C-alpha positions as CSV (number, residue, x, y, z in Angstrom):
1,M,98.3,127.3,89.3
2,Q,94.0,126.4,89.9
3,E,92.6,129.8,90.7
4,G,90.1,130.2,93.8
5,G,90.0,129.7,97.7
6,P,89.3,132.1,100.7
7,Y,92.5,133.2,101.1
8,R,95.8,134.7,99.4
9,I,98.6,133.1,97.7
10,G,101.6,134.5,99.3
11,Q,99.4,134.7,102.8
12,Q,101.4,133.7,105.5
13,F,99.5,131.5,108.8
14,G,102.4,131.2,111.1
15,P,105.7,128.9,109.7
16,Y,103.7,128.5,106.4
17,T,103.3,130.8,103.3
18,L,100.4,129.5,100.6
19,E,101.7,128.3,97.5
20,S,98.5,127.4,95.5
21,Y,95.3,126.4,95.9
22,L,94.4,122.6,95.8
23,G,90.9,122.4,95.3
24,S,88.0,121.9,97.7
25,G,85.7,119.1,99.2
26,A,83.0,119.0,101.2
27,F,84.5,120.4,104.8
28,K,87.4,121.9,103.5
29,C,89.5,123.7,100.6
30,V,93.6,122.4,101.1
31,Y,96.4,125.1,99.9
32,K,100.1,123.9,99.6
33,A,102.0,126.2,101.6
34,R,106.1,126.5,102.1
35,S,107.2,124.9,105.9
36,A,109.9,126.9,107.9
37,D,108.2,124.8,110.9
38,P,110.5,122.3,111.9
39,H,108.4,120.2,113.4
40,T,107.1,118.7,109.7
41,A,110.7,118.4,108.1
42,Q,108.2,118.6,104.8
43,E,110.0,121.4,103.2
44,F,106.1,122.0,101.8
45,V,103.0,120.6,103.0
46,A,99.4,120.6,102.8
47,L,97.2,123.6,104.9
48,G,93.4,122.4,105.4
49,F,91.1,124.7,106.2
50,P,87.4,124.8,107.1
51,H,85.0,126.6,104.9
52,Q,83.1,127.8,108.1
53,Q,85.7,129.2,110.7
54,D,82.4,128.5,113.1
55,P,82.2,125.5,116.0
56,E,80.4,123.2,113.6
57,G,84.2,123.8,110.9
58,L,86.0,123.7,114.1
59,A,84.3,120.1,115.2
60,E,85.0,118.9,112.4
61,L,88.5,119.7,112.3
62,D,89.1,118.2,115.6
63,K,87.9,115.0,114.8
64,E,89.7,115.0,111.6
65,F,92.2,115.2,113.7
66,A,91.3,112.9,116.7
67,A,91.2,110.1,113.8
68,N,94.0,110.7,111.7
69,A,97.1,112.0,113.6
70,R,97.3,108.2,114.9
71,M,98.6,106.7,112.3
72,V,101.2,106.5,110.6
73,H,101.6,104.4,107.3
74,P,103.4,104.8,104.1
75,N,99.5,105.0,102.0
76,I,97.8,106.7,104.0
77,V,98.1,110.6,104.3
78,R,100.0,111.7,107.0
79,L,98.7,115.1,109.1
80,F,100.6,116.5,111.4
81,A,98.9,119.2,113.6
82,L,96.0,121.0,113.6
83,V,96.8,124.5,115.3
84,R,94.7,127.7,115.8
85,H,96.4,131.2,114.1
86,E,95.3,134.6,114.7
87,G,91.8,133.1,114.7
88,V,92.0,131.0,112.3
89,S,92.2,126.7,112.6
90,F,93.9,124.8,109.6
91,L,95.1,121.1,109.3
92,V,99.1,120.4,108.5
93,M,99.1,117.5,106.3
94,E,101.1,115.8,104.2
95,F,101.8,117.7,100.7
96,V,101.8,114.6,97.7
97,E,102.4,114.9,94.3
98,G,100.1,113.4,92.1
99,I,96.6,112.9,90.9
100,T,93.6,110.9,92.7
101,L,92.3,108.2,91.4
102,R,89.0,110.0,90.1
103,A,90.8,112.0,87.9
104,R,92.6,108.7,86.3
105,L,89.1,107.8,86.0
106,R,87.9,110.4,84.1
107,A,90.9,111.2,81.9
108,E,91.2,107.3,81.5
109,G,87.6,105.3,81.3
110,S,89.0,102.0,83.7
111,L,92.4,100.3,84.6
112,T,93.7,97.1,83.9
113,P,93.7,94.5,86.0
114,T,96.7,94.9,87.1
115,E,96.9,98.2,88.2
116,A,93.4,98.2,89.6
117,T,94.0,95.1,91.9
118,R,97.1,96.2,92.9
119,Y,95.9,99.8,94.2
120,A,93.0,97.9,96.1
121,G,95.5,96.0,97.5
122,L,97.7,98.8,98.6
123,V,95.0,100.1,99.8
124,C,93.6,97.6,101.8
125,E,96.6,97.4,103.8
126,A,95.8,100.8,104.7
127,L,92.6,99.9,105.5
128,A,93.7,97.7,108.0
129,Y,96.2,99.8,109.6
130,A,93.5,101.7,110.0
131,H,90.7,99.5,111.1
132,S,94.0,98.3,114.6
133,S,94.4,101.8,114.8
134,K,90.3,101.8,115.7
135,V,89.8,104.0,113.2
136,L,86.4,103.7,110.7
137,H,86.7,106.2,107.0
138,R,83.4,105.7,106.6
139,D,84.0,107.3,102.9
140,V,86.4,105.3,100.6
141,K,85.5,106.1,97.2
142,P,88.3,107.3,93.9
143,E,88.4,111.0,95.8
144,N,90.0,110.3,98.5
145,I,92.4,107.5,96.9
146,F,95.1,109.8,96.0
147,L,97.8,108.1,93.7
148,A,101.0,109.6,94.6
149,S,104.6,109.3,92.1
150,G,105.2,106.4,91.9
151,N,101.3,105.0,91.7
152,I,101.7,105.0,94.9
153,P,98.1,105.1,96.4
154,K,97.4,107.0,99.3
155,L,94.2,106.8,101.0
156,L,93.1,111.0,102.3
157,D,90.8,112.6,103.6
158,F,89.4,111.2,107.0
159,G,86.9,113.7,107.8
160,V,84.3,112.1,108.1
161,A,85.3,109.3,110.0
162,R,84.6,107.4,113.7
163,V,87.3,106.7,116.5
164,L,86.4,103.0,117.9
165,E,87.0,102.2,121.4
166,R,86.6,98.5,119.7
167,T,87.5,97.1,116.5
168,S,84.4,95.7,116.6
169,E,81.9,98.7,117.2
170,K,80.0,99.2,115.3
171,A,78.6,102.8,113.6
172,S,74.8,104.1,113.6
173,T,74.9,106.7,111.3
174,R,74.4,106.9,107.9
175,I,77.7,108.7,106.6
176,G,79.4,108.3,103.4
177,T,78.1,108.4,99.9
178,I,75.7,106.5,98.9
179,G,77.2,105.0,96.1
180,Y,79.5,103.5,98.2
181,M,78.0,102.1,101.3
182,A,77.1,98.6,102.2
183,P,73.7,97.6,102.9
184,E,74.5,97.1,106.7
185,L,74.4,100.4,107.1
186,L,71.7,101.7,105.1
187,Q,69.7,99.7,107.0
188,G,71.4,101.4,110.2
189,A,74.4,100.0,111.1
190,A,78.1,99.1,110.2
191,G,81.9,97.9,111.6
192,T,84.8,97.5,109.3
193,N,83.4,96.1,107.0
194,A,81.4,99.0,105.2
195,D,84.7,100.2,104.5
196,L,85.7,96.7,102.4
197,W,82.9,97.2,101.0
198,A,83.2,100.5,99.5
199,L,86.1,99.7,98.3
200,G,85.4,96.5,96.2
201,I,83.1,99.0,94.8
202,T,85.9,101.1,93.6
203,L,87.9,98.1,92.8
204,Y,84.6,97.5,90.4
205,E,85.2,101.0,89.1
206,M,88.3,100.7,88.3
207,L,88.0,97.7,86.5
208,T,84.4,98.8,85.0
209,G,84.7,102.8,84.7
210,R,81.7,102.6,86.7
211,R,80.2,101.9,90.0
212,P,77.6,98.7,89.9
213,F,75.4,100.7,91.7
214,T,73.6,103.4,89.6
215,G,70.6,105.5,89.4
216,D,68.7,108.4,91.7
217,V,69.6,107.8,95.3
218,G,66.5,105.8,95.3
219,E,67.1,103.0,93.1
220,V,70.8,103.1,94.1
221,I,69.5,102.5,98.1
222,N,67.1,99.5,96.6
223,K,69.4,98.3,94.1
224,I,72.3,98.2,97.0
225,L,69.9,96.9,99.4
226,S,68.5,93.5,96.9
227,G,72.3,93.5,95.2
228,R,71.3,93.7,91.5
229,Y,74.6,95.7,90.6
230,A,75.2,95.7,87.0
231,R,76.8,93.5,85.5
232,R,80.0,93.7,82.8
233,A,81.6,90.8,82.1
234,P,84.7,89.3,82.8
235,T,85.2,91.8,85.3
236,T,81.6,90.8,87.4
237,A,83.4,87.4,88.9
238,L,86.2,89.1,89.6
239,F,84.4,91.8,91.4
240,A,82.5,89.5,93.8
241,C,85.2,87.1,94.0
242,S,87.5,90.4,95.2
243,V,84.9,91.2,97.5
244,R,84.5,87.8,98.8
245,C,88.5,88.2,99.7
246,F,88.6,91.6,101.6
């Protein structure tokens, strides 16, 4: 059991009892909890608490709930509810056993082409569903892909997602992780194609064990805009083909 987090194991929030601390991201920390809530129909759930219970932190929760709660897909971690209990707000999410794709890559370096393309294909289906629901994820990367039991990839963390008015809409802000950003996003605005670019970068990383664009922030931006990616034969052709297919 991982130690840490602002709340204690055994602490109760309404029908939820904290069982273990799962970790922390940019905007929230996450706990496994036992649920007595009949509406979730799950013995265990994951609870996501913002780092700060202030207007900014609560606004982040509201945005994530607005983006994620509308979606039910086998390759997207389900979000059940946004709860406010005695001055503490949190998200109630599907609890999934497994590890992140990032943890897998750290342990193994890279994956076989068969496994990598399978994961990418299933995440691509999740993105197609999200985009049809007018949701732009904006931060697709190995940290945000969870490998559940049976090696089923699940896209998670819609904390910086954008709900679009129409599927052709473009987002005008530079949101996400630099190494996975599409050139048009760095130049000012991008639509759903930016999620597919980030998935292509992730596929390259699964195949080669490294990102195609590396260096400090300025170097990465220049390489992305100029297309100077790190060539790692024989997977380079597969990477280029996969991005075009997506």
